[in-house]
N, CA, C and O atoms as a Tinker XYZ file with bonds, in Angstrom:
   412  protein
     1  N      0.835000   -1.180000    0.000000    73     2
     2  CA     0.000000    0.000000    0.000000    64     1     3
     3  C      0.880000    1.244000    0.000000    63     2     4     5
     4  O      1.503000    1.556000    1.014000    81     3
     5  N      0.938000    1.939000   -1.092000    73     3     6
     6  CA     1.729000    3.155000   -1.128000    64     5     7
     7  C      0.916000    4.371000   -0.709000    63     6     8     9
     8  O      1.483000    5.383000   -0.297000    81     7
     9  N     -0.388000    4.284000   -0.808000    73     7    10
    10  CA    -1.258000    5.400000   -0.461000    64     9    11
    11  C     -1.421000    5.508000    1.056000    63    10    12    13
    12  O     -1.413000    4.499000    1.761000    81    11
    13  N     -1.566000    6.731000    1.550000    73    11    14
    14  CA    -1.819000    6.917000    2.969000    64    13    15
    15  C     -3.304000    7.161000    3.216000    63    14    16    17
    16  O     -3.719000    7.375000    4.355000    81    15
    17  N     -4.109000    7.128000    2.147000    73    15    18
    18  CA    -5.552000    7.330000    2.258000    64    17    19
    19  C     -6.257000    6.329000    1.341000    63    18    20    21
    20  O     -5.849000    6.128000    0.197000    81    19
    21  N     -7.314000    5.707000    1.855000    73    19    22
    22  CA    -8.095000    4.759000    1.063000    64    21    23
    23  C     -9.577000    5.065000    1.197000    63    22    24    25
    24  O    -10.047000    5.492000    2.251000    81    23
    25  N    -10.297000    4.843000    0.121000    73    23    26
    26  CA   -11.752000    4.906000    0.141000    64    25    27
    27  C    -12.256000    3.633000   -0.528000    63    26    28    29
    28  O    -11.660000    3.140000   -1.486000    81    27
    29  N    -13.348000    3.117000   -0.015000    73    27    30
    30  CA   -13.889000    1.919000   -0.620000    64    29    31
    31  C    -15.054000    1.365000    0.167000    63    30    32    33
    32  O    -15.588000    1.999000    1.077000    81    31
    33  N    -15.427000    0.159000   -0.218000    73    31    34
    34  CA   -16.552000   -0.521000    0.412000    64    33    35
    35  C    -16.024000   -1.728000    1.175000    63    34    36    37
    36  O    -15.333000   -2.573000    0.607000    81    35
    37  N    -16.349000   -1.808000    2.457000    73    35    38
    38  CA   -16.054000   -3.010000    3.228000    64    37    39
    39  C    -17.187000   -3.989000    2.987000    63    38    40    41
    40  O    -18.359000   -3.642000    3.132000    81    39
    41  N    -16.837000   -5.213000    2.620000    73    39    42
    42  CA   -17.838000   -6.255000    2.400000    64    41    43
    43  C    -17.437000   -7.498000    3.171000    63    42    44    45
    44  O    -16.274000   -7.669000    3.536000    81    43
    45  N    -18.424000   -8.375000    3.419000    73    43    46
    46  CA   -18.119000   -9.642000    4.080000    64    45    47
    47  C    -17.744000  -10.678000    3.021000    63    46    48    49
    48  O    -17.688000  -10.363000    1.832000    81    47
    49  N    -17.489000  -11.907000    3.453000    73    47    50
    50  CA   -17.050000  -12.970000    2.543000    64    49    51
    51  C    -18.079000  -13.277000    1.458000    63    50    52    53
    52  O    -17.717000  -13.771000    0.390000    81    51
    53  N    -19.348000  -12.994000    1.714000    73    51    54
    54  CA   -20.406000  -13.234000    0.725000    64    53    55
    55  C    -20.650000  -12.033000   -0.182000    63    54    56    57
    56  O    -21.485000  -12.090000   -1.084000    81    55
    57  N    -19.922000  -10.953000    0.058000    73    55    58
    58  CA   -20.088000   -9.753000   -0.746000    64    57    59
    59  C    -21.124000   -8.784000   -0.223000    63    58    60    61
    60  O    -21.419000   -7.782000   -0.875000    81    59
    61  N    -21.694000   -9.068000    0.968000    73    59    62
    62  CA   -22.670000   -8.155000    1.570000    64    61    63
    63  C    -21.965000   -6.924000    2.117000    63    62    64    65
    64  O    -20.904000   -7.034000    2.732000    81    63
    65  N    -22.546000   -5.764000    1.897000    73    63    66
    66  CA   -21.953000   -4.512000    2.332000    64    65    67
    67  C    -21.896000   -4.431000    3.858000    63    66    68    69
    68  O    -22.897000   -4.637000    4.544000    81    67
    69  N    -20.712000   -4.128000    4.368000    73    67    70
    70  CA   -20.545000   -3.799000    5.783000    64    69    71
    71  C    -20.633000   -2.279000    5.927000    63    70    72    73
    72  O    -21.305000   -1.785000    6.833000    81    71
    73  N    -19.970000   -1.542000    5.055000    73    71    74
    74  CA   -20.031000   -0.090000    5.095000    64    73    75
    75  C    -19.082000    0.534000    4.092000    63    74    76    77
    76  O    -18.185000   -0.128000    3.570000    81    75
    77  N    -19.287000    1.802000    3.831000    73    75    78
    78  CA   -18.433000    2.578000    2.941000    64    77    79
    79  C    -17.465000    3.368000    3.819000    63    78    80    81
    80  O    -17.879000    4.065000    4.745000    81    79
    81  N    -16.167000    3.249000    3.516000    73    79    82
    82  CA   -15.155000    3.829000    4.394000    64    81    83
    83  C    -14.273000    4.849000    3.691000    63    82    84    85
    84  O    -14.054000    4.806000    2.480000    81    83
    85  N    -13.781000    5.767000    4.513000    73    83    86
    86  CA   -12.704000    6.706000    4.151000    64    85    87
    87  C    -11.712000    6.618000    5.296000    63    86    88    89
    88  O    -12.012000    7.026000    6.418000    81    87
    89  N    -10.531000    6.086000    5.012000    73    87    90
    90  CA    -9.557000    5.841000    6.078000    64    89    91
    91  C     -8.179000    6.366000    5.693000    63    90    92    93
    92  O     -7.865000    6.557000    4.518000    81    91
    93  N     -7.375000    6.590000    6.716000    73    91    94
    94  CA    -5.987000    7.020000    6.545000    64    93    95
    95  C     -5.081000    6.070000    7.314000    63    94    96    97
    96  O     -5.459000    5.531000    8.355000    81    95
    97  N     -3.885000    5.875000    6.786000    73    95    98
    98  CA    -2.900000    5.010000    7.424000    64    97    99
    99  C     -2.263000    5.740000    8.601000    63    98   100   101
   100  O     -1.681000    6.813000    8.446000    81    99
   101  N     -2.385000    5.136000    9.772000    73    99   102
   102  CA    -1.787000    5.686000   10.996000    64   101   103
   103  C     -0.810000    4.661000   11.553000    63   102   104   105
   104  O     -1.075000    4.030000   12.576000    81   103
   105  N      0.307000    4.501000   10.882000    73   103   106
   106  CA     1.335000    3.586000   11.358000    64   105   107
   107  C      0.939000    2.122000   11.290000    63   106   108   109
   108  O      1.175000    1.373000   12.238000    81   107
   109  N      0.347000    1.710000   10.195000    73   107   110
   110  CA    -0.038000    0.307000   10.018000    64   109   111
   111  C     -1.471000    0.000000   10.386000    63   110   112   113
   112  O     -1.962000   -1.094000   10.108000    81   111
   113  N     -2.143000    0.939000   11.002000    73   111   114
   114  CA    -3.565000    0.793000   11.325000    64   113   115
   115  C     -4.326000    1.829000   10.499000    63   114   116   117
   116  O     -3.969000    3.007000   10.488000    81   115
   117  N     -5.359000    1.389000    9.817000    73   115   118
   118  CA    -6.171000    2.280000    9.003000    64   117   119
   119  C     -7.337000    2.766000    9.851000    63   118   120   121
   120  O     -8.111000    1.959000   10.364000    81   119
   121  N     -7.468000    4.093000   10.001000    73   119   122
   122  CA    -8.498000    4.710000   10.839000    64   121   123
   123  C     -9.296000    5.703000   10.018000    63   122   124   125
   124  O     -8.759000    6.367000    9.132000    81   123
   125  N    -10.591000    5.800000   10.321000    73   123   126
   126  CA   -11.392000    6.802000    9.634000    64   125   127
   127  C    -12.867000    6.683000    9.910000    63   126   128   129
   128  O    -13.291000    6.276000   10.992000    81   127
   129  N    -13.649000    7.050000    8.899000    73   127   130
   130  CA   -15.101000    7.112000    9.003000    64   129   131
   131  C    -15.742000    5.965000    8.235000    63   130   132   133
   132  O    -15.187000    5.455000    7.262000    81   131
   133  N    -16.931000    5.572000    8.701000    73   131   134
   134  CA   -17.696000    4.561000    7.993000    64   133   135
   135  C    -19.146000    5.013000    7.880000    63   134   136   137
   136  O    -19.722000    5.547000    8.829000    81   135
   137  N    -19.721000    4.790000    6.715000    73   135   138
   138  CA   -21.131000    5.071000    6.456000    64   137   139
   139  C    -21.868000    3.738000    6.525000    63   138   140   141
   140  O    -21.615000    2.841000    5.720000    81   139
   141  N    -22.776000    3.609000    7.484000    73   139   142
   142  CA   -23.521000    2.372000    7.691000    64   141   143
   143  C    -24.969000    2.480000    7.205000    63   142   144   145
   144  O    -25.797000    1.639000    7.555000    81   143
   145  N    -25.284000    3.495000    6.409000    73   143   146
   146  CA   -26.672000    3.720000    5.988000    64   145   147
   147  C    -27.269000    2.554000    5.214000    63   146   148   149
   148  O    -28.464000    2.289000    5.344000    81   147
   149  N    -26.476000    1.848000    4.412000    73   147   150
   150  CA   -26.991000    0.733000    3.619000    64   149   151
   151  C    -26.579000   -0.629000    4.172000    63   150   152   153
   152  O    -26.642000   -1.638000    3.470000    81   151
   153  N    -26.161000   -0.649000    5.424000    73   151   154
   154  CA   -25.708000   -1.876000    6.071000    64   153   155
   155  C    -26.899000   -2.645000    6.634000    63   154   156   157
   156  O    -27.833000   -2.048000    7.169000    81   155
   157  N    -26.863000   -3.961000    6.513000    73   155   158
   158  CA   -27.934000   -4.805000    7.057000    64   157   159
   159  C    -28.052000   -4.594000    8.566000    63   158   160   161
   160  O    -27.039000   -4.474000    9.256000    81   159
   161  N    -29.280000   -4.548000    9.081000    73   159   162
   162  CA   -29.488000   -4.324000   10.515000    64   161   163
   163  C    -28.739000   -5.320000   11.407000    63   162   164   165
   164  O    -28.270000   -4.946000   12.482000    81   163
   165  N    -28.620000   -6.568000   10.982000    73   163   166
   166  CA   -27.912000   -7.568000   11.778000    64   165   167
   167  C    -26.439000   -7.234000   11.955000    63   166   168   169
   168  O    -25.869000   -7.465000   13.021000    81   167
   169  N    -25.821000   -6.687000   10.908000    73   167   170
   170  CA   -24.420000   -6.286000   11.012000    64   169   171
   171  C    -24.257000   -5.059000   11.897000    63   170   172   173
   172  O    -23.316000   -4.973000   12.686000    81   171
   173  N    -25.177000   -4.113000   11.761000    73   171   174
   174  CA   -25.119000   -2.932000   12.635000    64   173   175
   175  C    -25.264000   -3.366000   14.089000    63   174   176   177
   176  O    -24.565000   -2.858000   14.966000    81   175
   177  N    -26.173000   -4.306000   14.343000    73   175   178
   178  CA   -26.377000   -4.807000   15.709000    64   177   179
   179  C    -25.108000   -5.486000   16.242000    63   178   180   181
   180  O    -24.764000   -5.315000   17.412000    81   179
   181  N    -24.416000   -6.246000   15.403000    73   179   182
   182  CA   -23.169000   -6.902000   15.808000    64   181   183
   183  C    -22.146000   -5.865000   16.263000    63   182   184   185
   184  O    -21.530000   -6.018000   17.319000    81   183
   185  N    -21.967000   -4.827000   15.479000    73   183   186
   186  CA   -20.969000   -3.825000   15.832000    64   185   187
   187  C    -21.426000   -2.920000   16.969000    63   186   188   189
   188  O    -20.595000   -2.371000   17.692000    81   187
   189  N    -22.719000   -2.758000   17.134000    73   187   190
   190  CA   -23.234000   -2.018000   18.296000    64   189   191
   191  C    -22.926000   -2.792000   19.566000    63   190   192   193
   192  O    -22.534000   -2.201000   20.572000    81   191
   193  N    -23.100000   -4.128000   19.532000    73   191   194
   194  CA   -22.737000   -4.957000   20.687000    64   193   195
   195  C    -21.236000   -4.871000   20.958000    63   194   196   197
   196  O    -20.812000   -4.769000   22.109000    81   195
   197  N    -20.439000   -4.911000   19.897000    73   195   198
   198  CA   -18.984000   -4.782000   20.046000    64   197   199
   199  C    -18.641000   -3.468000   20.734000    63   198   200   201
   200  O    -17.836000   -3.434000   21.664000    81   199
   201  N    -19.256000   -2.392000   20.271000    73   199   202
   202  CA   -19.011000   -1.069000   20.852000    64   201   203
   203  C    -19.373000   -1.049000   22.338000    63   202   204   205
   204  O    -18.645000   -0.472000   23.146000    81   203
   205  N    -20.486000   -1.675000   22.697000    73   203   206
   206  CA   -20.915000   -1.733000   24.099000    64   205   207
   207  C    -19.928000   -2.532000   24.945000    63   206   208   209
   208  O    -19.647000   -2.170000   26.087000    81   207
   209  N    -19.403000   -3.622000   24.381000    73   207   210
   210  CA   -18.421000   -4.438000   25.105000    64   209   211
   211  C    -17.149000   -3.633000   25.355000    63   210   212   213
   212  O    -16.611000   -3.643000   26.462000    81   211
   213  N    -16.668000   -2.932000   24.318000    73   211   214
   214  CA   -15.432000   -2.154000   24.452000    64   213   215
   215  C    -15.622000   -1.014000   25.445000    63   214   216   217
   216  O    -14.848000   -0.885000   26.394000    81   215
   217  N    -16.645000   -0.186000   25.237000    73   215   218
   218  CA   -16.819000    0.983000   26.100000    64   217   219
   219  C    -17.307000    0.614000   27.497000    63   218   220   221
   220  O    -17.071000    1.354000   28.451000    81   219
   221  N    -17.981000   -0.517000   27.622000    73   219   222
   222  CA   -18.406000   -0.979000   28.931000    64   221   223
   223  C    -17.322000   -1.759000   29.661000    63   222   224   225
   224  O    -17.525000   -2.211000   30.787000    81   223
   225  N    -16.161000   -1.915000   29.010000    73   223   226
   226  CA   -15.018000   -2.640000   29.548000    64   225   227
   227  C    -15.397000   -4.046000   30.010000    63   226   228   229
   228  O    -14.926000   -4.530000   31.039000    81   227
   229  N    -16.256000   -4.684000   29.226000    73   227   230
   230  CA   -16.660000   -6.067000   29.510000    64   229   231
   231  C    -15.688000   -7.006000   28.803000    63   230   232   233
   232  O    -16.056000   -7.727000   27.875000    81   231
   233  N    -14.463000   -6.980000   29.256000    73   231   234
   234  CA   -13.381000   -7.647000   28.563000    64   233   235
   235  C    -13.553000   -9.161000   28.462000    63   234   236   237
   236  O    -12.963000   -9.784000   27.580000    81   235
   237  N    -14.338000   -9.756000   29.334000    73   235   238
   238  CA   -14.550000  -11.205000   29.258000    64   237   239
   239  C    -15.325000  -11.588000   27.996000    63   238   240   241
   240  O    -15.305000  -12.752000   27.596000    81   239
   241  N    -15.999000  -10.638000   27.371000    73   239   242
   242  CA   -16.755000  -10.903000   26.139000    64   241   243
   243  C    -15.992000  -10.497000   24.880000    63   242   244   245
   244  O    -16.427000  -10.800000   23.769000    81   243
   245  N    -14.868000   -9.821000   25.043000    73   243   246
   246  CA   -14.170000   -9.243000   23.905000    64   245   247
   247  C    -13.649000  -10.287000   22.922000    63   246   248   249
   248  O    -13.810000  -10.118000   21.714000    81   247
   249  N    -13.032000  -11.358000   23.407000    73   247   250
   250  CA   -12.508000  -12.388000   22.515000    64   249   251
   251  C    -13.620000  -12.997000   21.666000    63   250   252   253
   252  O    -13.444000  -13.217000   20.467000    81   251
   253  N    -14.755000  -13.264000   22.285000    73   251   254
   254  CA   -15.901000  -13.834000   21.573000    64   253   255
   255  C    -16.400000  -12.873000   20.481000    63   254   256   257
   256  O    -16.701000  -13.297000   19.365000    81   255
   257  N    -16.482000  -11.602000   20.807000    73   255   258
   258  CA   -16.937000  -10.604000   19.832000    64   257   259
   259  C    -15.950000  -10.491000   18.673000    63   258   260   261
   260  O    -16.352000  -10.438000   17.511000    81   259
   261  N    -14.666000  -10.454000   18.992000    73   259   262
   262  CA   -13.655000  -10.346000   17.949000    64   261   263
   263  C    -13.665000  -11.562000   17.027000    63   262   264   265
   264  O    -13.463000  -11.428000   15.820000    81   263
   265  N    -13.899000  -12.744000   17.589000    73   263   266
   266  CA   -13.980000  -13.957000   16.774000    64   265   267
   267  C    -15.188000  -13.897000   15.839000    63   266   268   269
   268  O    -15.094000  -14.293000   14.677000    81   267
   269  N    -16.306000  -13.409000   16.335000    73   267   270
   270  CA   -17.508000  -13.286000   15.510000    64   269   271
   271  C    -17.273000  -12.300000   14.357000    63   270   272   273
   272  O    -17.708000  -12.540000   13.231000    81   271
   273  N    -16.595000  -11.212000   14.642000    73   271   274
   274  CA   -16.285000  -10.228000   13.597000    64   273   275
   275  C    -15.294000  -10.810000   12.593000    63   274   276   277
   276  O    -15.440000  -10.596000   11.390000    81   275
   277  N    -14.298000  -11.536000   13.065000    73   275   278
   278  CA   -13.304000  -12.149000   12.182000    64   277   279
   279  C    -13.963000  -13.125000   11.212000    63   278   280   281
   280  O    -13.545000  -13.237000   10.059000    81   279
   281  N    -14.997000  -13.833000   11.679000    73   279   282
   282  CA   -15.693000  -14.809000   10.838000    64   281   283
   283  C    -16.418000  -14.167000    9.658000    63   282   284   285
   284  O    -16.813000  -14.866000    8.725000    81   283
   285  N    -16.597000  -12.851000    9.687000    73   283   286
   286  CA   -17.233000  -12.169000    8.558000    64   285   287
   287  C    -16.385000  -12.272000    7.296000    63   286   288   289
   288  O    -16.916000  -12.216000    6.186000    81   287
   289  N    -15.079000  -12.422000    7.456000    73   287   290
   290  CA   -14.189000  -12.477000    6.291000    64   289   291
   291  C    -14.151000  -11.149000    5.551000    63   290   292   293
   292  O    -14.189000  -11.119000    4.321000    81   291
   293  N    -14.077000  -10.060000    6.289000    73   291   294
   294  CA   -14.150000   -8.721000    5.705000    64   293   295
   295  C    -12.996000   -8.442000    4.759000    63   294   296   297
   296  O    -11.860000   -8.867000    4.968000    81   295
   297  N    -13.338000   -7.708000    3.708000    73   295   298
   298  CA   -12.328000   -7.223000    2.778000    64   297   299
   299  C    -12.748000   -5.860000    2.258000    63   298   300   301
   300  O    -13.930000   -5.516000    2.248000    81   299
   301  N    -11.773000   -5.103000    1.831000    73   299   302
   302  CA   -12.001000   -3.755000    1.323000    64   301   303
   303  C    -11.961000   -3.793000   -0.192000    63   302   304   305
   304  O    -10.977000   -4.237000   -0.783000    81   303
   305  N    -13.035000   -3.325000   -0.822000    73   303   306
   306  CA   -13.076000   -3.196000   -2.273000    64   305   307
   307  C    -12.750000   -1.749000   -2.613000    63   306   308   309
   308  O    -13.486000   -0.833000   -2.247000    81   307
   309  N    -11.649000   -1.554000   -3.310000    73   307   310
   310  CA   -11.211000   -0.201000   -3.651000    64   309   311
   311  C    -11.783000    0.218000   -4.994000    63   310   312   313
   312  O    -12.333000   -0.601000   -5.731000    81   311
   313  N    -11.650000    1.493000   -5.302000    73   311   314
   314  CA   -12.117000    2.022000   -6.578000    64   313   315
   315  C    -11.400000    1.411000   -7.766000    63   314   316   317
   316  O    -11.940000    1.392000   -8.872000    81   315
   317  N    -10.185000    0.910000   -7.551000    73   315   318
   318  CA    -9.422000    0.276000   -8.629000    64   317   319
   319  C     -9.836000   -1.177000   -8.840000    63   318   320   321
   320  O     -9.278000   -1.863000   -9.697000    81   319
   321  N    -10.803000   -1.646000   -8.071000    73   319   322
   322  CA   -11.292000   -3.006000   -8.221000    64   321   323
   323  C    -10.539000   -4.050000   -7.419000    63   322   324   325
   324  O    -10.786000   -5.246000   -7.577000    81   323
   325  N     -9.629000   -3.620000   -6.565000    73   323   326
   326  CA    -8.897000   -4.569000   -5.725000    64   325   327
   327  C     -9.766000   -4.992000   -4.549000    63   326   328   329
   328  O    -10.548000   -4.200000   -4.023000    81   327
   329  N     -9.619000   -6.252000   -4.141000    73   327   330
   330  CA   -10.270000   -6.777000   -2.933000    64   329   331
   331  C     -9.159000   -7.083000   -1.937000    63   330   332   333
   332  O     -8.413000   -8.047000   -2.106000    81   331
   333  N     -9.053000   -6.263000   -0.904000    73   331   334
   334  CA    -7.971000   -6.372000    0.064000    64   333   335
   335  C     -8.529000   -6.935000    1.372000    63   334   336   337
   336  O     -9.414000   -6.325000    1.971000    81   335
   337  N     -8.025000   -8.097000    1.829000    73   335   338
   338  CA    -8.490000   -8.626000    3.119000    64   337   339
   339  C     -8.089000   -7.689000    4.255000    63   338   340   341
   340  O     -7.037000   -7.051000    4.206000    81   339
   341  N     -8.940000   -7.614000    5.278000    73   339   342
   342  CA    -8.635000   -6.781000    6.443000    64   341   343
   343  C     -8.658000   -7.630000    7.705000    63   342   344   345
   344  O     -9.402000   -8.606000    7.798000    81   343
   345  N     -7.845000   -7.252000    8.662000    73   343   346
   346  CA    -7.770000   -7.896000    9.968000    64   345   347
   347  C     -8.114000   -6.887000   11.041000    63   346   348   349
   348  O     -8.081000   -5.680000   10.805000    81   347
   349  N     -8.444000   -7.384000   12.217000    73   347   350
   350  CA    -8.677000   -6.554000   13.398000    64   349   351
   351  C     -9.693000   -5.443000   13.113000    63   350   352   353
   352  O     -9.490000   -4.288000   13.487000    81   351
   353  N    -10.787000   -5.814000   12.444000    73   351   354
   354  CA   -11.831000   -4.846000   12.097000    64   353   355
   355  C    -12.579000   -4.403000   13.347000    63   354   356   357
   356  O    -13.076000   -5.227000   14.116000    81   355
   357  N    -12.650000   -3.097000   13.535000    73   355   358
   358  CA   -13.393000   -2.512000   14.649000    64   357   359
   359  C    -14.268000   -1.400000   14.093000    63   358   360   361
   360  O    -13.778000   -0.478000   13.441000    81   359
   361  N    -15.566000   -1.495000   14.355000    73   359   362
   362  CA   -16.515000   -0.473000   13.913000    64   361   363
   363  C    -17.279000    0.009000   15.134000    63   362   364   365
   364  O    -17.744000   -0.781000   15.955000    81   363
   365  N    -17.395000    1.323000   15.230000    73   363   366
   366  CA   -18.104000    1.974000   16.329000    64   365   367
   367  C    -19.270000    2.769000   15.734000    63   366   368   369
   368  O    -19.104000    3.931000   15.363000    81   367
   369  N    -20.458000    2.140000   15.642000    73   367   370
   370  CA   -21.592000    2.772000   14.964000    64   369   371
   371  C    -21.991000    4.131000   15.526000    63   370   372   373
   372  O    -22.328000    5.026000   14.751000    81   371
   373  N    -21.965000    4.315000   16.825000    73   371   374
   374  CA   -22.387000    5.583000   17.413000    64   373   375
   375  C    -21.492000    6.734000   16.956000    63   374   376   377
   376  O    -21.957000    7.862000   16.790000    81   375
   377  N    -20.221000    6.446000   16.758000    73   375   378
   378  CA   -19.252000    7.460000   16.341000    64   377   379
   379  C    -19.015000    7.466000   14.836000    63   378   380   381
   380  O    -18.381000    8.373000   14.297000    81   379
   381  N    -19.535000    6.434000   14.166000    73   379   382
   382  CA   -19.266000    6.224000   12.744000    64   381   383
   383  C    -17.765000    6.095000   12.484000    63   382   384   385
   384  O    -17.246000    6.559000   11.469000    81   383
   385  N    -17.087000    5.450000   13.436000    73   383   386
   386  CA   -15.645000    5.245000   13.329000    64   385   387
   387  C    -15.312000    3.828000   12.920000    63   386   388   389
   388  O    -16.063000    2.897000   13.211000    81   387
   389  N    -14.193000    3.662000   12.251000    73   387   390
   390  CA   -13.736000    2.353000   11.815000    64   389   391
   391  C    -12.211000    2.287000   11.904000    63   390   392   393
   392  O    -11.518000    3.287000   11.717000    81   391
   393  N    -11.713000    1.097000   12.192000    73   391   394
   394  CA   -10.277000    0.856000   12.114000    64   393   395
   395  C    -10.073000   -0.598000   11.709000    63   394   396   397
   396  O    -10.901000   -1.465000   11.985000    81   395
   397  N     -8.946000   -0.835000   11.048000    73   395   398
   398  CA    -8.570000   -2.200000   10.656000    64   397   399
   399  C     -7.112000   -2.198000   10.248000    63   398   400   401
   400  O     -6.483000   -1.151000   10.088000    81   399
   401  N     -6.595000   -3.405000   10.085000    73   399   402
   402  CA    -5.223000   -3.593000    9.593000    64   401   403
   403  C     -5.300000   -4.353000    8.281000    63   402   404   405
   404  O     -6.220000   -5.136000    8.044000    81   403
   405  N     -4.313000   -4.103000    7.440000    73   403   406
   406  CA    -4.183000   -4.838000    6.180000    64   405   407
   407  C     -2.968000   -5.746000    6.313000    63   406   408   409
   408  O     -1.852000   -5.269000    6.520000    81   407
   409  N     -3.185000   -7.063000    6.194000    73   407   410
   410  CA    -2.070000   -7.992000    6.385000    64   409   411
   411  C     -0.978000   -7.844000    5.320000    63   410   412
   412  O      0.021000   -8.562000    5.356000    81   411
């Protein structure tokens, strides 16, 4: 990745939209905004639960939540048509924030 800024669509392994993102590289972690307007309610609910676990410091549930998110098989579809797998996906619906790593 030579670019320090990316825009694209996050999708799951089946191609279902997770959200539209605008992110910047912050030392190997991509951080930015996500638009969840066209995201399936079940996915929004998953990330809302994740957000509650993180902010509620319910750390005993964190591994389970992260595993559930990892099972989505998320990848970033860029404007150039590339499908880039992402790791450590974190979405905070209330803030419309997103972060992930690219392996």
